[in-house]
N, CA, C and O atoms as a GROMACS GRO file, in nm:
protein
  620
    1MET      N    1   1.720  -3.060   0.589
    1MET     CA    2   1.759  -3.042   0.451
    1MET      C    3   1.756  -2.893   0.420
    1MET      O    4   1.657  -2.826   0.449
    2THR      N    5   1.863  -2.841   0.362
    2THR     CA    6   1.868  -2.700   0.327
    2THR      C    7   1.775  -2.671   0.209
    2THR      O    8   1.732  -2.763   0.139
    3ALA      N    9   1.743  -2.542   0.188
    3ALA     CA   10   1.658  -2.504   0.076
    3ALA      C   11   1.722  -2.549  -0.056
    3ALA      O   12   1.652  -2.599  -0.144
    4THR      N   13   1.852  -2.530  -0.069
    4THR     CA   14   1.921  -2.572  -0.191
    4THR      C   15   1.913  -2.723  -0.208
    4THR      O   16   1.885  -2.772  -0.317
    5GLY      N   17   1.937  -2.797  -0.100
    5GLY     CA   18   1.927  -2.943  -0.105
    5GLY      C   19   1.788  -2.991  -0.139
    5GLY      O   20   1.770  -3.086  -0.215
    6TYR      N   21   1.688  -2.923  -0.082
    6TYR     CA   22   1.548  -2.957  -0.109
    6TYR      C   23   1.515  -2.934  -0.256
    6TYR      O   24   1.453  -3.020  -0.320
    7VAL      N   25   1.555  -2.821  -0.310
    7VAL     CA   26   1.530  -2.790  -0.451
    7VAL      C   27   1.598  -2.893  -0.540
    7VAL      O   28   1.536  -2.946  -0.633
    8GLN      N   29   1.724  -2.922  -0.514
    8GLN     CA   30   1.798  -3.020  -0.596
    8GLN      C   31   1.735  -3.158  -0.588
    8GLN      O   32   1.723  -3.228  -0.688
    9HIS      N   33   1.695  -3.198  -0.467
    9HIS     CA   34   1.630  -3.328  -0.449
    9HIS      C   35   1.501  -3.336  -0.529
    9HIS      O   36   1.477  -3.433  -0.600
   10LEU      N   37   1.418  -3.233  -0.517
   10LEU     CA   38   1.290  -3.232  -0.588
   10LEU      C   39   1.312  -3.229  -0.740
   10LEU      O   40   1.247  -3.302  -0.814
   11ARG      N   41   1.404  -3.145  -0.784
   11ARG     CA   42   1.432  -3.136  -0.929
   11ARG      C   43   1.486  -3.267  -0.984
   11ARG      O   44   1.461  -3.299  -1.100
   12SER      N   45   1.559  -3.344  -0.905
   12SER     CA   46   1.611  -3.472  -0.953
   12SER      C   47   1.497  -3.570  -0.981
   12SER      O   48   1.514  -3.664  -1.058
   13ARG      N   49   1.383  -3.548  -0.919
   13ARG     CA   50   1.268  -3.636  -0.938
   13ARG      C   51   1.169  -3.584  -1.044
   13ARG      O   52   1.107  -3.664  -1.115
   14ILE      N   53   1.154  -3.450  -1.053
   14ILE     CA   54   1.050  -3.395  -1.142
   14ILE      C   55   1.105  -3.318  -1.261
   14ILE      O   56   1.029  -3.272  -1.346
   15GLY      N   57   1.235  -3.304  -1.268
   15GLY     CA   58   1.294  -3.229  -1.379
   15GLY      C   59   1.260  -3.080  -1.367
   15GLY      O   60   1.265  -3.023  -1.258
   16HIS      N   61   1.226  -3.019  -1.480
   16HIS     CA   62   1.202  -2.875  -1.485
   16HIS      C   63   1.054  -2.838  -1.466
   16HIS      O   64   1.019  -2.720  -1.476
   17ALA      N   65   0.968  -2.935  -1.438
   17ALA     CA   66   0.824  -2.912  -1.428
   17ALA      C   67   0.792  -2.800  -1.328
   17ALA      O   68   0.864  -2.782  -1.229
   18PRO      N   69   0.685  -2.724  -1.354
   18PRO     CA   70   0.647  -2.614  -1.262
   18PRO      C   71   0.612  -2.666  -1.123
   18PRO      O   72   0.548  -2.771  -1.108
   19VAL      N   73   0.653  -2.591  -1.023
   19VAL     CA   74   0.621  -2.619  -0.883
   19VAL      C   75   0.588  -2.487  -0.813
   19VAL      O   76   0.617  -2.379  -0.865
   20ASN      N   77   0.526  -2.498  -0.696
   20ASN     CA   78   0.506  -2.383  -0.608
   20ASN      C   79   0.621  -2.380  -0.509
   20ASN      O   80   0.649  -2.481  -0.444
   21TRP      N   81   0.687  -2.264  -0.495
   21TRP     CA   82   0.791  -2.246  -0.394
   21TRP      C   83   0.741  -2.148  -0.290
   21TRP      O   84   0.703  -2.036  -0.324
   22ALA      N   85   0.740  -2.189  -0.164
   22ALA     CA   86   0.704  -2.099  -0.054
   22ALA      C   87   0.831  -2.033  -0.003
   22ALA      O   88   0.933  -2.099   0.018
   23GLY      N   89   0.823  -1.903   0.017
   23GLY     CA   90   0.940  -1.831   0.066
   23GLY      C   91   0.902  -1.698   0.126
   23GLY      O   92   0.785  -1.671   0.154
   24VAL      N   93   1.003  -1.615   0.145
   24VAL     CA   94   0.984  -1.485   0.210
   24VAL      C   95   1.062  -1.378   0.135
   24VAL      O   96   1.156  -1.407   0.061
   25CYS      N   97   1.021  -1.254   0.156
   25CYS     CA   98   1.105  -1.140   0.120
   25CYS      C   99   1.098  -1.040   0.233
   25CYS      O  100   0.996  -1.026   0.300
   26ALA      N  101   1.209  -0.970   0.253
   26ALA     CA  102   1.221  -0.872   0.360
   26ALA      C  103   1.223  -0.732   0.301
   26ALA      O  104   1.306  -0.701   0.215
   27LEU      N  105   1.132  -0.648   0.347
   27LEU     CA  106   1.133  -0.506   0.312
   27LEU      C  107   1.196  -0.434   0.430
   27LEU      O  108   1.129  -0.396   0.526
   28VAL      N  109   1.328  -0.416   0.422
   28VAL     CA  110   1.404  -0.352   0.529
   28VAL      C  111   1.398  -0.202   0.503
   28VAL      O  112   1.451  -0.153   0.403
   29VAL      N  113   1.333  -0.130   0.596
   29VAL     CA  114   1.307   0.013   0.577
   29VAL      C  115   1.385   0.092   0.682
   29VAL      O  116   1.374   0.066   0.802
   30ASN      N  117   1.465   0.188   0.635
   30ASN     CA  118   1.543   0.270   0.729
   30ASN      C  119   1.460   0.389   0.778
   30ASN      O  120   1.345   0.406   0.737
   31GLY      N  121   1.518   0.471   0.863
   31GLY     CA  122   1.450   0.585   0.921
   31GLY      C  123   1.408   0.691   0.822
   31GLY      O  124   1.323   0.774   0.853
   32SER      N  125   1.466   0.689   0.702
   32SER     CA  126   1.429   0.785   0.596
   32SER      C  127   1.321   0.730   0.503
   32SER      O  128   1.283   0.795   0.406
   33GLY      N  129   1.272   0.608   0.534
   33GLY     CA  130   1.169   0.547   0.450
   33GLY      C  131   1.224   0.481   0.325
   33GLY      O  132   1.147   0.447   0.235
   34GLU      N  133   1.354   0.461   0.319
   34GLU     CA  134   1.416   0.394   0.205
   34GLU      C  135   1.420   0.244   0.232
   34GLU      O  136   1.425   0.200   0.347
   35VAL      N  137   1.418   0.166   0.124
   35VAL     CA  138   1.416   0.020   0.137
   35VAL      C  139   1.550  -0.037   0.088
   35VAL      O  140   1.608   0.009  -0.011
   36LEU      N  141   1.596  -0.140   0.160
   36LEU     CA  142   1.723  -0.205   0.126
   36LEU      C  143   1.702  -0.306   0.014
   36LEU      O  144   1.615  -0.393   0.022
   37LEU      N  145   1.782  -0.293  -0.091
   37LEU     CA  146   1.779  -0.388  -0.202
   37LEU      C  147   1.920  -0.442  -0.224
   37LEU      O  148   2.019  -0.378  -0.188
   38GLN      N  149   1.925  -0.560  -0.283
   38GLN     CA  150   2.054  -0.620  -0.317
   38GLN      C  151   2.064  -0.638  -0.467
   38GLN      O  152   1.966  -0.673  -0.534
   39ARG      N  153   2.184  -0.615  -0.520
   39ARG     CA  154   2.210  -0.646  -0.661
   39ARG      C  155   2.242  -0.794  -0.667
   39ARG      O  156   2.342  -0.840  -0.612
   40ARG      N  157   2.155  -0.867  -0.736
   40ARG     CA  158   2.163  -1.013  -0.737
   40ARG      C  159   2.277  -1.060  -0.828
   40ARG      O  160   2.303  -1.000  -0.933
   41THR      N  161   2.344  -1.167  -0.786
   41THR     CA  162   2.452  -1.220  -0.868
   41THR      C  163   2.398  -1.306  -0.983
   41THR      O  164   2.465  -1.319  -1.085
   42ASP      N  165   2.278  -1.364  -0.968
   42ASP     CA  166   2.226  -1.452  -1.074
   42ASP      C  167   2.170  -1.375  -1.192
   42ASP      O  168   2.186  -1.419  -1.306
   43THR      N  169   2.105  -1.262  -1.168
   43THR     CA  170   2.042  -1.187  -1.278
   43THR      C  171   2.110  -1.053  -1.304
   43THR      O  172   2.094  -0.997  -1.412
   44GLY      N  173   2.184  -1.002  -1.207
   44GLY     CA  174   2.244  -0.869  -1.219
   44GLY      C  175   2.146  -0.758  -1.183
   44GLY      O  176   2.185  -0.642  -1.172
   45GLY      N  177   2.018  -0.794  -1.163
   45GLY     CA  178   1.918  -0.694  -1.127
   45GLY      C  179   1.912  -0.675  -0.976
   45GLY      O  180   1.980  -0.743  -0.900
   46TRP      N  181   1.829  -0.581  -0.935
   46TRP     CA  182   1.809  -0.552  -0.794
   46TRP      C  183   1.686  -0.626  -0.743
   46TRP      O  184   1.592  -0.649  -0.818
   47GLY      N  185   1.688  -0.662  -0.615
   47GLY     CA  186   1.573  -0.728  -0.554
   47GLY      C  187   1.580  -0.722  -0.403
   47GLY      O  188   1.680  -0.679  -0.346
   48THR      N  189   1.473  -0.764  -0.341
   48THR     CA  190   1.468  -0.767  -0.196
   48THR      C  191   1.541  -0.890  -0.144
   48THR      O  192   1.548  -0.991  -0.213
   49PRO      N  193   1.596  -0.883  -0.024
   49PRO     CA  194   1.654  -1.003   0.036
   49PRO      C  195   1.543  -1.103   0.067
   49PRO      O  196   1.432  -1.065   0.103
   50GLY      N  197   1.573  -1.230   0.054
   50GLY     CA  198   1.475  -1.333   0.085
   50GLY      C  199   1.510  -1.462   0.017
   50GLY      O  200   1.617  -1.476  -0.043
   51GLY      N  201   1.419  -1.560   0.027
   51GLY     CA  202   1.445  -1.686  -0.036
   51GLY      C  203   1.344  -1.793   0.000
   51GLY      O  204   1.242  -1.766   0.064
   52ILE      N  205   1.374  -1.913  -0.042
   52ILE     CA  206   1.285  -2.028  -0.028
   52ILE      C  207   1.299  -2.090   0.111
   52ILE      O  208   1.410  -2.100   0.165
   53ALA      N  209   1.186  -2.131   0.167
   53ALA     CA  210   1.187  -2.201   0.295
   53ALA      C  211   1.247  -2.340   0.279
   53ALA      O  212   1.224  -2.409   0.179
   54GLU      N  213   1.324  -2.380   0.379
   54GLU     CA  214   1.373  -2.517   0.384
   54GLU      C  215   1.255  -2.608   0.417
   54GLU      O  216   1.154  -2.562   0.471
   55LEU      N  217   1.268  -2.734   0.386
   55LEU     CA  218   1.162  -2.831   0.411
   55LEU      C  219   1.124  -2.829   0.559
   55LEU      O  220   1.208  -2.857   0.645
   56GLY      N  221   0.998  -2.798   0.590
   56GLY     CA  222   0.948  -2.795   0.726
   56GLY      C  223   0.983  -2.670   0.806
   56GLY      O  224   0.946  -2.660   0.923
   57GLU      N  225   1.052  -2.575   0.746
   57GLU     CA  226   1.096  -2.455   0.817
   57GLU      C  227   0.981  -2.355   0.830
   57GLU      O  228   0.908  -2.332   0.735
   58ALA      N  229   0.966  -2.295   0.948
   58ALA     CA  230   0.869  -2.188   0.969
   58ALA      C  231   0.912  -2.066   0.889
   58ALA      O  232   1.031  -2.035   0.881
   59LEU      N  233   0.817  -1.996   0.830
   59LEU     CA  234   0.851  -1.881   0.746
   59LEU      C  235   0.922  -1.771   0.825
   59LEU      O  236   1.008  -1.702   0.771
   60GLU      N  237   0.888  -1.754   0.951
   60GLU     CA  238   0.958  -1.655   1.033
   60GLU      C  239   1.105  -1.691   1.046
   60GLU      O  240   1.192  -1.603   1.047
   61ASP      N  241   1.133  -1.820   1.055
   61ASP     CA  242   1.272  -1.866   1.062
   61ASP      C  243   1.342  -1.848   0.927
   61ASP      O  244   1.461  -1.817   0.922
   62THR      N  245   1.268  -1.868   0.818
   62THR     CA  246   1.324  -1.844   0.684
   62THR      C  247   1.364  -1.698   0.672
   62THR      O  248   1.471  -1.668   0.619
   63LEU      N  249   1.279  -1.607   0.720
   63LEU     CA  250   1.311  -1.464   0.715
   63LEU      C  251   1.442  -1.435   0.788
   63LEU      O  252   1.531  -1.370   0.733
   64VAL      N  253   1.453  -1.483   0.910
   64VAL     CA  254   1.573  -1.456   0.990
   64VAL      C  255   1.696  -1.514   0.921
   64VAL      O  256   1.799  -1.446   0.909
   65ARG      N  257   1.686  -1.638   0.874
   65ARG     CA  258   1.800  -1.705   0.810
   65ARG      C  259   1.842  -1.633   0.682
   65ARG      O  260   1.959  -1.599   0.664
   66GLU      N  261   1.746  -1.610   0.593
   66GLU     CA  262   1.778  -1.550   0.463
   66GLU      C  263   1.829  -1.407   0.477
   66GLU      O  264   1.925  -1.369   0.410
   67LEU      N  265   1.766  -1.328   0.563
   67LEU     CA  266   1.810  -1.190   0.580
   67LEU      C  267   1.953  -1.185   0.634
   67LEU      O  268   2.034  -1.105   0.590
   68HIS      N  269   1.981  -1.272   0.730
   68HIS     CA  270   2.116  -1.273   0.786
   68HIS      C  271   2.218  -1.324   0.684
   68HIS      O  272   2.326  -1.266   0.670
   69GLU      N  273   2.184  -1.431   0.610
   69GLU     CA  274   2.277  -1.484   0.510
   69GLU      C  275   2.309  -1.380   0.403
   69GLU      O  276   2.425  -1.366   0.363
   70GLU      N  277   2.208  -1.308   0.356
   70GLU     CA  278   2.226  -1.221   0.240
   70GLU      C  279   2.272  -1.080   0.275
   70GLU      O  280   2.331  -1.012   0.192
   71THR      N  281   2.246  -1.035   0.400
   71THR     CA  282   2.276  -0.895   0.434
   71THR      C  283   2.354  -0.878   0.564
   71THR      O  284   2.403  -0.768   0.591
   72GLY      N  285   2.366  -0.983   0.644
   72GLY     CA  286   2.430  -0.970   0.774
   72GLY      C  287   2.340  -0.912   0.881
   72GLY      O  288   2.385  -0.892   0.994
   73LEU      N  289   2.216  -0.885   0.849
   73LEU     CA  290   2.122  -0.824   0.944
   73LEU      C  291   2.037  -0.931   1.012
   73LEU      O  292   2.002  -1.032   0.952
   74THR      N  293   2.005  -0.906   1.138
   74THR     CA  294   1.912  -0.990   1.213
   74THR      C  295   1.791  -0.904   1.247
   74THR      O  296   1.805  -0.806   1.319
   75PRO      N  297   1.672  -0.940   1.197
   75PRO     CA  298   1.555  -0.856   1.220
   75PRO      C  299   1.510  -0.860   1.366
   75PRO      O  300   1.521  -0.961   1.434
   76ARG      N  301   1.459  -0.745   1.411
   76ARG     CA  302   1.395  -0.736   1.543
   76ARG      C  303   1.249  -0.701   1.519
   76ARG      O  304   1.219  -0.599   1.456
   77ASP      N  305   1.160  -0.782   1.569
   77ASP     CA  306   1.017  -0.758   1.563
   77ASP      C  307   0.965  -0.732   1.421
   77ASP      O  308   0.903  -0.629   1.396
   78PRO      N  309   0.992  -0.825   1.326
   78PRO     CA  310   0.942  -0.805   1.189
   78PRO      C  311   0.790  -0.809   1.185
   78PRO      O  312   0.726  -0.878   1.265
   79LEU      N  313   0.732  -0.734   1.093
   79LEU     CA  314   0.587  -0.725   1.076
   79LEU      C  315   0.544  -0.805   0.954
   79LEU      O  316   0.591  -0.779   0.843
   80LEU      N  317   0.455  -0.902   0.974
   80LEU     CA  318   0.396  -0.974   0.861
   80LEU      C  319   0.313  -0.874   0.783
   80LEU      O  320   0.220  -0.814   0.837
   81PHE      N  321   0.345  -0.855   0.656
   81PHE     CA  322   0.288  -0.746   0.577
   81PHE      C  323   0.194  -0.793   0.467
   81PHE      O  324   0.087  -0.734   0.449
   82ALA      N  325   0.230  -0.897   0.395
   82ALA     CA  326   0.149  -0.940   0.280
   82ALA      C  327   0.190  -1.080   0.239
   82ALA      O  328   0.296  -1.130   0.276
   83VAL      N  329   0.102  -1.144   0.161
   83VAL     CA  330   0.136  -1.268   0.092
   83VAL      C  331   0.108  -1.244  -0.055
   83VAL      O  332   0.000  -1.200  -0.093
   84ILE      N  333   0.207  -1.273  -0.137
   84ILE     CA  334   0.196  -1.251  -0.281
   84ILE      C  335   0.206  -1.385  -0.352
   84ILE      O  336   0.300  -1.462  -0.329
   85SER      N  337   0.108  -1.413  -0.437
   85SER     CA  338   0.106  -1.539  -0.511
   85SER      C  339   0.023  -1.517  -0.638
   85SER      O  340  -0.034  -1.410  -0.658
   86GLY      N  341   0.018  -1.618  -0.720
   86GLY     CA  342  -0.066  -1.612  -0.839
   86GLY      C  343   0.012  -1.628  -0.968
   86GLY      O  344   0.134  -1.641  -0.966
   87PRO      N  345  -0.059  -1.626  -1.080
   87PRO     CA  346   0.003  -1.652  -1.210
   87PRO      C  347   0.115  -1.554  -1.245
   87PRO      O  348   0.210  -1.592  -1.315
   88GLU      N  349   0.106  -1.430  -1.198
   88GLU     CA  350   0.208  -1.331  -1.234
   88GLU      C  351   0.341  -1.353  -1.161
   88GLU      O  352   0.438  -1.282  -1.189
   89THR      N  353   0.346  -1.449  -1.069
   89THR     CA  354   0.472  -1.480  -1.000
   89THR      C  355   0.550  -1.592  -1.069
   89THR      O  356   0.654  -1.635  -1.018
   90TYR      N  357   0.502  -1.638  -1.182
   90TYR     CA  358   0.567  -1.745  -1.258
   90TYR      C  359   0.707  -1.703  -1.302
   90TYR      O  360   0.729  -1.590  -1.347
   91VAL      N  361   0.801  -1.796  -1.289
   91VAL     CA  362   0.939  -1.773  -1.332
   91VAL      C  363   0.986  -1.896  -1.408
   91VAL      O  364   0.960  -2.010  -1.368
   92ARG      N  365   1.056  -1.871  -1.518
   92ARG     CA  366   1.126  -1.978  -1.590
   92ARG      C  367   1.272  -1.937  -1.596
   92ARG      O  368   1.308  -1.838  -1.659
   93LEU      N  369   1.355  -2.014  -1.528
   93LEU     CA  370   1.498  -1.983  -1.520
   93LEU      C  371   1.570  -2.023  -1.648
   93LEU      O  372   1.519  -2.106  -1.724
   94PRO      N  373   1.687  -1.964  -1.673
   94PRO     CA  374   1.763  -2.001  -1.793
   94PRO      C  375   1.790  -2.150  -1.805
   94PRO      O  376   1.803  -2.201  -1.916
   95ASN      N  377   1.798  -2.223  -1.692
   95ASN     CA  378   1.823  -2.367  -1.697
   95ASN      C  379   1.697  -2.449  -1.725
   95ASN      O  380   1.704  -2.571  -1.735
   96GLY      N  381   1.581  -2.381  -1.740
   96GLY     CA  382   1.456  -2.448  -1.771
   96GLY      C  383   1.365  -2.474  -1.652
   96GLY      O  384   1.248  -2.507  -1.671
   97ASP      N  385   1.416  -2.460  -1.530
   97ASP     CA  386   1.331  -2.479  -1.411
   97ASP      C  387   1.218  -2.376  -1.412
   97ASP      O  388   1.238  -2.258  -1.440
   98GLU      N  389   1.096  -2.426  -1.380
   98GLU     CA  390   0.979  -2.340  -1.374
   98GLU      C  391   0.919  -2.345  -1.234
   98GLU      O  392   0.918  -2.449  -1.169
   99PHE      N  393   0.870  -2.228  -1.188
   99PHE     CA  394   0.806  -2.225  -1.057
   99PHE      C  395   0.715  -2.103  -1.044
   99PHE      O  396   0.728  -2.004  -1.115
  100TYR      N  397   0.624  -2.115  -0.949
  100TYR     CA  398   0.539  -2.006  -0.905
  100TYR      C  399   0.580  -1.973  -0.763
  100TYR      O  400   0.604  -2.062  -0.682
  101GLN      N  401   0.587  -1.845  -0.732
  101GLN     CA  402   0.628  -1.803  -0.599
  101GLN      C  403   0.506  -1.779  -0.510
  101GLN      O  404   0.408  -1.718  -0.552
  102ILE      N  405   0.513  -1.828  -0.388
  102ILE     CA  406   0.418  -1.794  -0.283
  102ILE      C  407   0.504  -1.727  -0.176
  102ILE      O  408   0.571  -1.795  -0.098
  103THR      N  409   0.500  -1.596  -0.174
  103THR     CA  410   0.595  -1.519  -0.094
  103THR      C  411   0.527  -1.446   0.020
  103THR      O  412   0.435  -1.368  -0.001
  104THR      N  413   0.574  -1.473   0.140
  104THR     CA  414   0.530  -1.401   0.258
  104THR      C  415   0.624  -1.282   0.275
  104THR      O  416   0.746  -1.298   0.285
  105VAL      N  417   0.565  -1.164   0.280
  105VAL     CA  418   0.642  -1.039   0.285
  105VAL      C  419   0.642  -0.986   0.428
  105VAL      O  420   0.537  -0.974   0.492
  106TYR      N  421   0.761  -0.954   0.477
  106TYR     CA  422   0.777  -0.896   0.610
  106TYR      C  423   0.838  -0.757   0.598
  106TYR      O  424   0.926  -0.734   0.514
  107VAL      N  425   0.792  -0.663   0.681
  107VAL     CA  426   0.855  -0.532   0.692
  107VAL      C  427   0.946  -0.536   0.814
  107VAL      O  428   0.905  -0.576   0.923
  108VAL      N  429   1.070  -0.495   0.794
  108VAL     CA  430   1.170  -0.492   0.900
  108VAL      C  431   1.214  -0.347   0.918
  108VAL      O  432   1.279  -0.290   0.830
  109ARG      N  433   1.180  -0.287   1.031
  109ARG     CA  434   1.218  -0.149   1.059
  109ARG      C  435   1.330  -0.138   1.162
  109ARG      O  436   1.392  -0.033   1.177
  110GLU      N  437   1.355  -0.249   1.234
  110GLU     CA  438   1.462  -0.252   1.332
  110GLU      C  439   1.541  -0.380   1.313
  110GLU      O  440   1.485  -0.486   1.286
  111TRP      N  441   1.671  -0.369   1.328
  111TRP     CA  442   1.758  -0.484   1.308
  111TRP      C  443   1.887  -0.466   1.386
  111TRP      O  444   1.921  -0.357   1.430
  112ASN      N  445   1.956  -0.577   1.401
  112ASN     CA  446   2.092  -0.577   1.456
  112ASN      C  447   2.187  -0.603   1.341
  112ASN      O  448   2.156  -0.677   1.249
  113GLY      N  449   2.304  -0.540   1.348
  113GLY     CA  450   2.407  -0.560   1.246
  113GLY      C  451   2.414  -0.444   1.149
  113GLY      O  452   2.334  -0.351   1.152
  114SER      N  453   2.513  -0.454   1.062
  114SER     CA  454   2.535  -0.355   0.956
  114SER      C  455   2.521  -0.424   0.822
  114SER      O  456   2.574  -0.534   0.804
  115PRO      N  457   2.452  -0.362   0.727
  115PRO     CA  458   2.432  -0.427   0.597
  115PRO      C  459   2.564  -0.456   0.525
  115PRO      O  460   2.652  -0.370   0.516
  116ARG      N  461   2.574  -0.578   0.476
  116ARG     CA  462   2.689  -0.618   0.394
  116ARG      C  463   2.642  -0.725   0.296
  116ARG      O  464   2.570  -0.818   0.332
  117ALA      N  465   2.684  -0.712   0.173
  117ALA     CA  466   2.650  -0.811   0.072
  117ALA      C  467   2.726  -0.940   0.099
  117ALA      O  468   2.841  -0.936   0.142
  118ASP      N  469   2.661  -1.053   0.075
  118ASP     CA  470   2.726  -1.182   0.102
  118ASP      C  471   2.823  -1.224  -0.007
  118ASP      O  472   2.907  -1.311   0.016
  119GLY      N  473   2.815  -1.164  -0.126
  119GLY     CA  474   2.904  -1.200  -0.235
  119GLY      C  475   2.864  -1.327  -0.307
  119GLY      O  476   2.926  -1.364  -0.406
  120VAL      N  477   2.761  -1.396  -0.257
  120VAL     CA  478   2.714  -1.520  -0.318
  120VAL      C  479   2.583  -1.493  -0.391
  120VAL      O  480   2.574  -1.512  -0.512
  121GLU      N  481   2.481  -1.450  -0.317
  121GLU     CA  482   2.351  -1.420  -0.379
  121GLU      C  483   2.341  -1.274  -0.421
  121GLU      O  484   2.265  -1.241  -0.512
  122GLY      N  485   2.416  -1.189  -0.354
  122GLY     CA  486   2.416  -1.048  -0.389
  122GLY      C  487   2.556  -0.991  -0.380
  122GLY      O  488   2.633  -1.029  -0.292
  123HIS      N  489   2.590  -0.900  -0.473
  123HIS     CA  490   2.725  -0.843  -0.468
  123HIS      C  491   2.725  -0.696  -0.430
  123HIS      O  492   2.830  -0.633  -0.426
  124ALA      N  493   2.605  -0.639  -0.403
  124ALA     CA  494   2.596  -0.501  -0.355
  124ALA      C  495   2.464  -0.483  -0.283
  124ALA      O  496   2.365  -0.549  -0.315
  125LEU      N  497   2.462  -0.392  -0.186
  125LEU     CA  498   2.341  -0.356  -0.115
  125LEU      C  499   2.327  -0.204  -0.121
  125LEU      O  500   2.427  -0.132  -0.124
  126GLY      N  501   2.203  -0.158  -0.122
  126GLY     CA  502   2.180  -0.014  -0.118
  126GLY      C  503   2.039   0.016  -0.074
  126GLY      O  504   1.946  -0.061  -0.098
  127PHE      N  505   2.023   0.132  -0.008
  127PHE     CA  506   1.891   0.180   0.031
  127PHE      C  507   1.839   0.272  -0.079
  127PHE      O  508   1.911   0.359  -0.127
  128PHE      N  509   1.712   0.251  -0.119
  128PHE     CA  510   1.650   0.326  -0.227
  128PHE      C  511   1.519   0.389  -0.180
  128PHE      O  512   1.443   0.326  -0.108
  129PRO      N  513   1.494   0.514  -0.222
  129PRO     CA  514   1.362   0.572  -0.195
  129PRO      C  515   1.256   0.496  -0.275
  129PRO      O  516   1.282   0.450  -0.386
  130LEU      N  517   1.138   0.483  -0.218
  130LEU     CA  518   1.031   0.407  -0.285
  130LEU      C  519   0.985   0.472  -0.415
  130LEU      O  520   0.924   0.405  -0.498
  131ASP      N  521   1.013   0.600  -0.434
  131ASP     CA  522   0.974   0.666  -0.558
  131ASP      C  523   1.090   0.673  -0.658
  131ASP      O  524   1.080   0.741  -0.761
  132ALA      N  525   1.200   0.604  -0.629
  132ALA     CA  526   1.315   0.601  -0.720
  132ALA      C  527   1.381   0.464  -0.717
  132ALA      O  528   1.502   0.453  -0.696
  133LEU      N  529   1.301   0.362  -0.737
  133LEU     CA  530   1.353   0.224  -0.735
  133LEU      C  531   1.424   0.191  -0.865
  133LEU      O  532   1.388   0.244  -0.970
  134PRO      N  533   1.524   0.104  -0.860
  134PRO     CA  534   1.595   0.067  -0.982
  134PRO      C  535   1.507  -0.017  -1.074
  134PRO      O  536   1.412  -0.081  -1.030
  135ALA      N  537   1.540  -0.015  -1.202
  135ALA     CA  538   1.467  -0.094  -1.301
  135ALA      C  539   1.500  -0.242  -1.285
  135ALA      O  540   1.600  -0.278  -1.222
  136GLY      N  541   1.415  -0.326  -1.341
  136GLY     CA  542   1.443  -0.468  -1.348
  136GLY      C  543   1.402  -0.550  -1.227
  136GLY      O  544   1.446  -0.664  -1.212
  137LEU      N  545   1.319  -0.494  -1.140
  137LEU     CA  546   1.271  -0.571  -1.026
  137LEU      C  547   1.180  -0.683  -1.075
  137LEU      O  548   1.108  -0.667  -1.174
  138GLY      N  549   1.183  -0.797  -1.004
  138GLY     CA  550   1.095  -0.908  -1.038
  138GLY      C  551   0.951  -0.878  -0.998
  138GLY      O  552   0.925  -0.781  -0.928
  139PRO      N  553   0.857  -0.961  -1.044
  139PRO     CA  554   0.715  -0.934  -1.019
  139PRO      C  555   0.677  -0.932  -0.871
  139PRO      O  556   0.594  -0.851  -0.831
  140VAL      N  557   0.734  -1.019  -0.791
  140VAL     CA  558   0.702  -1.021  -0.649
  140VAL      C  559   0.758  -0.897  -0.581
  140VAL      O  560   0.688  -0.832  -0.503
  141ASP      N  561   0.883  -0.863  -0.611
  141ASP     CA  562   0.942  -0.743  -0.553
  141ASP      C  563   0.864  -0.618  -0.591
  141ASP      O  564   0.837  -0.533  -0.507
  142ARG      N  565   0.827  -0.606  -0.718
  142ARG     CA  566   0.749  -0.490  -0.763
  142ARG      C  567   0.619  -0.477  -0.686
  142ARG      O  568   0.585  -0.369  -0.638
  143ARG      N  569   0.546  -0.588  -0.674
  143ARG     CA  570   0.417  -0.584  -0.603
  143ARG      C  571   0.436  -0.552  -0.456
  143ARG      O  572   0.361  -0.471  -0.401
  144ALA      N  573   0.533  -0.613  -0.391
  144ALA     CA  574   0.557  -0.589  -0.249
  144ALA      C  575   0.596  -0.443  -0.225
  144ALA      O  576   0.545  -0.380  -0.133
  145LEU      N  577   0.684  -0.389  -0.308
  145LEU     CA  578   0.729  -0.251  -0.290
  145LEU      C  579   0.620  -0.150  -0.323
  145LEU      O  580   0.612  -0.045  -0.259
  146GLU      N  581   0.536  -0.180  -0.420
  146GLU     CA  582   0.423  -0.091  -0.451
  146GLU      C  583   0.325  -0.090  -0.334
  146GLU      O  584   0.276   0.016  -0.296
  147ARG      N  585   0.297  -0.205  -0.278
  147ARG     CA  586   0.208  -0.209  -0.160
  147ARG      C  587   0.267  -0.130  -0.044
  147ARG      O  588   0.195  -0.058   0.026
  148LEU      N  589   0.397  -0.142  -0.024
  148LEU     CA  590   0.463  -0.068   0.083
  148LEU      C  591   0.454   0.083   0.057
  148LEU      O  592   0.424   0.160   0.149
  149ARG      N  593   0.479   0.124  -0.066
  149ARG     CA  594   0.473   0.267  -0.101
  149ARG      C  595   0.334   0.322  -0.073
  149ARG      O  596   0.321   0.429  -0.013
  150VAL      N  597   0.230   0.250  -0.115
  150VAL     CA  598   0.092   0.294  -0.092
  150VAL      C  599   0.064   0.299   0.058
  150VAL      O  600   0.005   0.396   0.107
  151CYS      N  601   0.105   0.197   0.129
  151CYS     CA  602   0.079   0.191   0.273
  151CYS      C  603   0.147   0.307   0.346
  151CYS      O  604   0.085   0.371   0.431
  152LEU      N  605   0.274   0.334   0.314
  152LEU     CA  606   0.345   0.440   0.382
  152LEU      C  607   0.291   0.578   0.345
  152LEU      O  608   0.298   0.671   0.426
  153SER      N  609   0.238   0.593   0.223
  153SER     CA  610   0.183   0.723   0.185
  153SER      C  611   0.049   0.750   0.254
  153SER      O  612   0.012   0.865   0.272
  154VAL      N  613  -0.022   0.645   0.291
  154VAL     CA  614  -0.152   0.659   0.361
  154VAL      C  615  -0.128   0.699   0.505
  154VAL      O  616  -0.204   0.777   0.562
  155TYR      N  617  -0.022   0.644   0.565
  155TYR     CA  618   0.005   0.670   0.705
  155TYR      C  619   0.106   0.778   0.716
  155TYR      O  620   0.144   0.816   0.827
   0.00000   0.00000   0.00000
């Protein structure tokens, strides 16, 4: 069952009630220390590539699938970086669906392919310096990118 099918199936049974969604985000970092973000088609804001795990899917497989679907990139040797969860990850969508995110964050410094927006979940991609990120990032993206900025400044 795909992530979309899983979400639709669950929502058909529970309506808009809050749930926990397990997923991933990819912090794709180029040689200049800039991070790849996509301009999302649903909100118009910028965010990291990633998404919800399919039912029974390993999170590492979710990373590979989502990154390739949204950017055309296939990660090589991704680094498990952080897990972000808690009350501040709560989202209420315009359609009334509510959820809390449990997001496994991976750093990707090497990949195959060339970045390209998929036109479905994102309509533009760009690399941004960590000290000049665009406004409107979601709570998980903000926390993940702040942790990355601190980590890279220490090393």
